[in-house]
N, C-alpha and C positions, 0 to 999 in steps of 0.2 A: 599673267601670273607673276610672282615675283619665282624668287631661286628659291631651293628646297630648304629645309630644317629652318623656316623664321615661321613663330607662329602664326597662324591666323590674323590675329589681331593686330600686327605689326605687318603687313600683308598689302599691297596695292594694287589694282586692276586699272589695265587701261580700255576705257569703252569704246564701242565702233568710232564714235566721232571724235576720239583723241582727247577726251577728259581723263584724267587719272581720278580713280576714286578708293576709297579704301576697300579691304573685301570684306568688311562689315559695313553697309550702307544700306538705308531705306530703300535708295533706288534699285538696286540688284534683284530686290524681292520679285518673284512671281506673282502677278495676280492672278490669284484663284482661290475662290469662294468655299469655302469648307462647312460641310450643314451641320447642323446638330445633330447629336445620337437619339433617337427614339428605342426605347427597350422594345423587346418582342411582346407582341398583342396578347393578353390573358385569353380572348376567346377567338375560335377557330373559324373566323370571318374570311372569306378569300379577299373580301376587299383589304381588312385591315392587314392580314399575310402578303399582299401583292407589294402594300405600301412598305412595310419593314424592310422586306427584300431590294425594294428599289430603294429607298433610304442609306439602306445598310451597304449596296452594292457601291452607291456612291462614294460614301466614308473607306469605303475599302480601298476602293482604285487609289482616293486621294492618300492615304498611308502608304499605300506601296510606292505612289510617283514619290514621296516624299522620302523614302527611306533610300530610294535610287538616286538622289540627287548627291553631287559631290560634296565633299565637307564643307567647303565656304558657302555654294548654295542652301545647303540644309540647313545652316546656323543663320543666314539671312532670312531665310522662310520662319525659321521658330522665333526668333527674335522679335521679329518685324512685322509679322502678320498675325492681327489679332483674333482674325476667324477661325484660326488653328489653334490657338490656344482656346476660345470659348468652345470649340468641337470637342477637344481632348477633356475641359471640366466639367461636359455634359455627359462624355461617356461613363467616368468616374463617378461623377453624382447619381446615373441612372443605370448601368449598367446591373443587372441582377447578382446578388450578393450567393454565395454557397450556402446560406440559411433559407433561398429563397428557394418554396417546393418547384419541383419542374412542374412546367404547364400540362394542364389537362389533355390537350391533345398533344400530337406525336407526330411534328412536321419534320421532316428528314430535312429539308430544304430550310426551313426556319434555324435551325440545329446547326449545319452547316456554316451558314451565313454568320452566325452568332461566334461558333468557333475561330471564324478566321479573321474577323474582325477583331476579337479580342486577341488575337498572336501579333496582330497588324501594329494595334495602339501600344501593346508592351514593347515592342519591338523600337516604336518610337522613344518611347520614355526612357527607356534602355539607352538611347543612342545618345539622347538630349542629356542623360547626366555623366556622360564620358567626355572628359575633355582632350584625350588623346587616342586616336584610333589609330596613327600611326606614326613610324616615325616624321612622315612630310605632313602628317593631316593631325596637327594638333593646337592648343589654345594656352595660352600662358596663364597657369594655376590663379595666380590673384586676377586677371582679366576673367577667366570661367565665373569666378567665384561671383564677383561682381554680377556678371551677367544673368546668370541663374537667380540671384538674390534679388536685384533692381527690377527685374523685369518678370515676377513672379512666375519665374518656371517653374520654381519646386517652391512650396510651403509647407509646414506641419499638416493641414489637412490635407492636402494631396500625398504626402506621405504614407499617411493613415488608412487612405483610401489604395495607395498603391498595395501597401502591404496585403488587404484583406480581400482585393479582388486579386491579386497575382500571386501570393504568396504560395499557394498550393504547387507544389512542383519545382517551386523556381526560389524558393528560398538562399539558397545560396547565392544566385544571381542577384535576388535583390538585398541581398545582406551588403554586396561589395557595392552595389550602385548607391544606397542608402549613406555606408561608412564612406564612399568616398564625399557623397555631397558635404555631410556633417565635417570631414578632414579639411576639406579646401575651404568650406565658409565655416568658420566657427560660430557666425550669428543664429545658424540656427540651434545652437544649444540655448540661447538665451530665451528664442521664439518657443522651445519646448518647455522651457522651465515657466514660462508664461502662461502655455499651454494645461500643463499639469491641474491647477487650480479649475479651472474650466471643465476639463475632464472629469473632476471630484464632483462640480456642482451638478451633472447629469444626475449623478445618483442623489445628491440632496431633492434635484428636481423631481423624480420620480417618487420621491418620500411624501414631499409636498401634493403633488397631484394623487396619491393614495388615502392623503388627509392624515398619514403617519408624522407628520413634521410641520410646522406652522411657519409660515413663507418669514417671519420677524425672528424665530429663536433659532440658537444652532441645533447641530445633528445631537447633542448631549444633553439637551432639556425637553423636561416631558413638556407635553400640552397641560393648559389648564383646564379644571374642569368646567369654567363658566364660560369657556369658546364656545362659538357659535357655531351650529351644524355646518358640519364641512362635507363635501363631495367625498365619497368613499370609493373601494373598487366595486362596492357593492351595490352603490347607488347611481356612478355615473353611466353614462351612456355605455352600451357596448360597444361602438365605435372609438370612443375615447380608450377602453379599456383595450383595446385591441393596437389602438396608436402605440399605447404605453409599452405594451408588451413589445411590439416591434423596435420600438425606440431603445430598449432596454438590450435587445436580443442584438441589434446593430451595434450598440456602443461596447458590449462586450466582447462582441468576436471580433471587429477593427482594433480595440485595446488589445487584445491577447495575441491578435496575427502582429502587429506593432511589435511586444514586448518580444516574441519568440524568435524574430528576424532580428531585430535590431536591442540585442539583449543591454547593449552600453548604455542605454535610458533609464535601465531600470533604478540605478543608485538616484536618479533625480526625482522619480516615483515614491521611491521609498524614503525622500529628505524632508518631503511635504505630507509625511502622516499617509499616504493612501492606504496602507492594509487596516490599521485601526479603523478606516472608515468605509471602507470597503466591506470590512465583517459585520461591522455594525447593522450595514446596511443590510445583508443578507440576512440576517438574524429578524429582522423589522419586516422588509416587504416579501420575502421569498414567500411565507407563510400565507400572509394576506394575499397576494397574487395567487397563490393556487388555490388558494380557498376560494376565489372570486371565479378564477378559469371552469373550476369543477362546478359551482353552484350556478352562473349565470346560465340564462338559456340560450345557447348557440347552437347553429346549425352543427351537425354532426362532422361536418369537413372543417368548420372553423373553428370548432372548440379543439381539435387533434391537432390542427396548426399552429394553435395557442398554446398548449401546451407542449407542444414539441420545442417549441421556440422560445419557451420559459424555461423546459430542462436544459436545453442547450443555454442558454444564461448560466444558469447555476453551474453548470461544469464546466464554463468559460471563466467567472468568477474563483472559483476555486482553484484551475487551472493558473491565472493570472495569480494569485498571490503564492504559488507553487516557485512560478518563472522569478517572481521578486526577491525571495528567499533562497531560493538557488544561487542567484547572482548576486544578491549581496550581501549574504552571511555565509551562506556553506560553501559557496567556491571559494572565499578566502580562505577558510579556514582549512580546507582540503588540500588549498595549494601552500599552506605553512605561513602564510603572510606573518611579518613581525608583532600584526595587531592582534594576533589569533584570541587572545582574551577579550578583546573590546569585543570582538565577533560572536564570538561566543554567548557572551555576557546580553546581545541584541538579541541573538534568536532565542534565547530562554527568557528573555522580558517579553517579546512579541508572542511566543507561543503560552505566556501566564495569560496575557492579555485577552488571549482565544479562549481561555477558560469560562469567561463570562458569557460570550457568545457560543452556547452549548450545541444549538444546530448546526452551525458555520462550522466548529471544531469536528464534529463528529464527522459529515459531508467530508471535511478535508483530511480526516484522518483515514477515511475508507477509501480514498483513491490514494492518498499519498504519507503511507503509517508514520506518526509522528514517533513510535517506538524505533523506527529504522534510522533517522535524524540522530536521536538521540545515542542510537550503537554509533553511529559514525564520529558524534561527537567525543563518546567515552574513548574511541579509538585514536581519533586527532588529536585530544586534551586529554591529557592523565589526569590534570588536577580539578577535572569537572566535581561540580558540587554534587555529591549524591542525595544530599536532602532534598534538593532544590530541584531536580529529575525525579525522585520519587512522589516527591509534591504532586509536579507536573501530570506524572503519570497514572497516579490515583485519580486526577481531578480528571484526566481522560477519560478512564474508566467512569466515573461519577456522571459526567454527561451523557455516555452509552446508556449506561442504565435509566438515569433520569428521562431522554426520551423512548424506553421500552426498545430497544433496537440490540440487535444481535451482529456481532461481525460476521461477514459473510465466509473471510478466511482468514489464517493466520497470517501476520505480516511478514516481508521477507527475510527480515532479519531475524526474527523465532525461527522460521522455518531452516534460516542456514545455520543457526546455531544447533538444533536439535537435531536435524539430519546432516552437518557438515559439508552443505554444498554452501555454492557462491550463490548470488543474484541471478547471473547470466552464464550460459553458454555449458551446461549441467545436462549429462543424460535422462531422459524423461524415467522416472523412476518405474514407473509400469506403461502396460500398452496402451490404456485408454489414456494416457498424459502424454505420450507420443502420439496417437492419432488425433489428440485435439492440437497438438504442437503443428503436426504436420498440415491440418485445415487453416491454421493461423496464418503460417507460414505461407499457402498456399492464395489464401484470401491476401494479405501485405502484397504478393508477388503482382497478383492481377491490378491490385489500384496501382501499384508503380510503372507499369507498362499501360494502365489508363492514363495517369500522368503525362509519363512522355508523350505519346500517340497523341495528346490535346496538344503539344506545341508542334510534334514533328510524325505528321497522319503518315508520311510517305516510308518510313520505317515499318523493316519486317519485325514481327514479335520475335524470331529466333535471334537476330541480329539484338536489339536491345536486351532479353535474354543473357546474351552473353556479355554485353555491355554491362549489365548488373553484376551480375556476378565477379567479374574481372574489377569493378571501384566496388567492391563492398556492397551492393545493395541502395547505394547512394542515389537517387533519381537526381540531384541537383549536379551531382559531378558529373554523371553520363551526360546531363542535357549541356552543361557548360563546356565539356570536353569534346560534346558533337559541335557545338555551335564554332568552336573557336579552331576545330581539327586538331587536338591534342592527344588522339586515342593512339594507343598502343600500336606497334606494327602488327601483332597478329590481328586486335580488331580492324585494322584499317584495308587488311587484304579481304575481311570478309565482307559477305554478298548483303548489302544493305536493306535487302527486301528479302533476305534469306527469313524463310516459314518458321512458325513455330515447330516445334519436334512434337511428337506425340505425346501424349501425357501417360506417366506409368500409373498401373491400379493399384491403390492401395491394399497393402494386405489384410487379410483377413484376420477382425479382431480373433476369432476362433481358431484359428490355427497357429495367433501366435500372444495366445493366452499363455498367463502362468498363474497356478491356483495348488494350494496345498491339497488338494483333493485331485488333482490328475491322476487318472490312471487308476482310481480307486474302482471298487463293486459297483458303484453309483452312477458314474462319472458317463454320463448321458450324451457327451460330445464325441468322446472316443472309442462307446461298446453303441453295437447295435442291439444286444439283447441284455436284459438284466435277468434275475433269477425273480421275480413276482412274489414267489412265496415268502421272500424278504421284506417285502413294500405289503403294509395293507394303511387303509384309511381308519382313525379314529382308534377306538381298545379292538385290540387282537381278537380273534374270533375266538369262542369256546373259553372265554377268560372271563371270570367275574370277582368281585370284591372277595368273596367268602374263600374261592380257592387261594387265591392270594394270600388273604391272613393264614389260611391252614397250611401253606408251605412252608414246614420249618428246616428246610433243607440247611440253610444258610445256617440256622441254631447249632445246627450238628457240625456244621464246619470249623465254627467258632469253636465250640467245645472241645473238637478235637486238637486245635491249635493251642488252647492254652491247657490242656494235658499235657503235650509237647510240653509247652514254656515249663509246666510245673514241675515236672521232671530233669529239664534241664537244671533250674535251679536249686532242685534238692542236689542234684549231683554235684555242685559248685562248691567248693571247700576254699572258707574266707583264709585258712591256713597254709593254702596250696600257693598261696602268692608268695612270687619270687623276686625280688628287687635288691639291688645292693644293698647292702647293711649301711644306716647311719649311725656313726658313732659321736656325733657332736657333742652330744648331753652327757656322755657317760662319767663323766669325773664331776659334772656340776652336781646330778642329781635334781634338775630343774623337775619340779612336778612330783615330787617323791612323797611329799604330804599332805598331798591335794585329798580331801576328803571325798575322793569319788564314791558312788553307790554303783548298785547292779545297775539300775534303771538308767544311770548316766552314761554308760558305756555305749559305742557304737556296735548295736547289736544289730543284725539285718533283720529284717521283717519278713517271715515266713510266709510264703507264696499262699495265696488264697485266687479259689476260682470263684468268680463272680458268682451271684445267686441265682440269675437268669439262668446260666450254663448249667447249673447243677441239675442233675437227673432225680432227685427228688427220694435218692436212696444214698444213706450216708457210710463212711467206714466205720469199722469196729470203733475206732477211735477215737472218731468224731461222735459218735451215740453214746460212747463213754462219758465225755466230757460235757455231752448235754445231760445226762441223766444225773452226774455231778451239780449241774446247775440248777436243774430243778430242784434237787433234795435241798438246796441251799436255799431255795424261794420258801418252798417249803415248812422248814423249819423255823423260818421267821426272822425278823431281824437282830435277837439276841446272837447266831452264831456268826452274824458278820462282823462284831467284836473280836479282836486279836486276841482282848484280854478278859478273864471274867472278871465281874461287877467285884467281887471282893479283894480281886488280888490291889496292892498297895500301887502307886508309879513309880516309875525306878528313878533314884535319886540324883535331883539336878545341882550342879556345881555353877551356874549362870549368876547365881548373886556374888560370890566370892567374897573376898578378906575386903579390908579397908582400902581406898585408893591410895597410891604414892608407896607401897609394900610389897608389891609382887602379888601375882597369884598361881594357884597351883595349875599342875599341868593339866588336871581333868576340868579346872574351870576354863582354861584356853580353850582346849576343845570342845565343850561343852556350849562357848558363846559362838566359837566358829561356826560347828554345827548350827545353832539356830538362826545365826545369819546367812546360813546360805540356805536354809529351809523354807526361810521368811516368804510369804505371799509365793509359795510354791504351785506351780500349774496354770499362771496368769500372765501376764507378760513383765514382771516385775524382776526376773531373773538375770537382766543384762549385767548387772554388776557384777555378778558369779561368773559367768562367760569372760568377764573382761578380767576379773584376777585369775580367770585360768590360764589364758592369753599370758598375760603378763608373766606368771610364775614359770610357764614355757619356755620364756624367752621371747615371743613374740611379738611384742614390743616392749620398746624401755620403760622403767621403771620411775 
């Protein structure tokens, strides 16, 4: 072997016969036949189980042998052994996905073998994507890029399968792996750019199979009325419908896993108009497929599996849309990009286009509230067009209304604005929310521990919990640091087989609840005995409507209160009002010539006892006034006239003398009095009140 610190592609070795060979040469490959992978059997047949275990055991041993090879031997086997590549391809193609239902049987041997094989295959791909293992063992980056590209060790379909198969619990390692592949070999970006139209074509194919789109028309063109009868989701065979749902589910899961692990590819999907195509597909295909799955006569088990896959596809499409918007629009805006206005306009255009796809928009808003994104835009971009955002939010409300759906809960931004809380890290507002949060955290912790133990089964749960707590419950970071031996000194000293500590019992809801009725006389949670005489069901005993109406106690109480109020009012004297004297208008004599009458003065209305509270007996003064009124009524209308019929009316000087020669004082006063009393009692004396204010200097003349 050549000296250290020389890349493998430049090293030469000497064979036992004395012939020198490059370190990377086909003759240095070991003769070993790698078997093709077969998935676990669907039936609990002893023969099939034995066959799977035997075949998988051979592959597992071959993978472990390959991983144990030195750097030069490993690359010779990887580059020149075609059976190895066929074996790896078969595993990527046939290995069960996360959306596949678990087998009906529970064979621990089958599950353990599948788990071990899964880990070994992942480690092989991880080593294949690493061009530098140490300072002594490495490849020239350019040569590494040429090897993996020309020998098809990696391609876009393989990368997609790697994400969907190994992404759960290994997102950080996969991101480093794929990032290194694309960085060292930029040709993969070109391949991805050519692959995106093929991925979009998958959704068009599903529409064609459902009879929702013609093969020779675009996605935006409606079907012709004279088109021949097509196979639809209700008329196709049940087997074809099942395959269609499985095909859609696998595509959505794979695409979501890839974009989630490698978000750098989002811009390429966005450039191809992926969002508009997938939203229109969702609006057309999802209701049709849901109807078919519900109406068709599947077996109960098959129908539940198809419905679960269809719901999974719906959720993944919404999440894919959010990932693309997050990485192509929202993230540049929040980072303060120079082209913030362009990204804001792009995001608003996308949301506006979604208004046509009401079902898709409502499902997206239910999972990722649009109002929250608008709120972020308003904070990051002060010049946001309010008219445009208002139109967008109104269209969103219209979409909810048209579908007859109601929001399950308010958006995070509205809750934050009203409650003064942030989106994360807040103290729960009540005990129920606190308990729910604790249960959610416990469930997530169990999921994280399960993911890590799938790859590292020899580690104890106590040790893993300490690692998760140290690294902020980031499972990918924990796995990466454990594999690379980069743990903190405190974790490195821990026993890796440390068991899990005993779980704390959750506090009782009754002991930690808080309510406005705590410790009152009817608090059954804190009182052992209650006054049962204060509790009855229905109408109170010995109580009827007549007794309730005959009870006049409340009238007596009100009568006494009004009498006390009347005494206070009669004792009140307006002249007793004492305040600093205002001599502003003493010299100007403003309002001195006003023709105020007695009924225009601000007199206080005498206190009157309500009729309902009167006792039926009147005071002597009141009786005397009532007698006078009765005498007037009995006397007839003539007594109501203030002057006798024969008395002449008082002289009027309203007519006055000729115009322009002046008028007498009597004429001026009579005219003013006529103008003042005109239309008296109706709402036509506004002019009088205005003149009074003007005379008193309250408004400028």
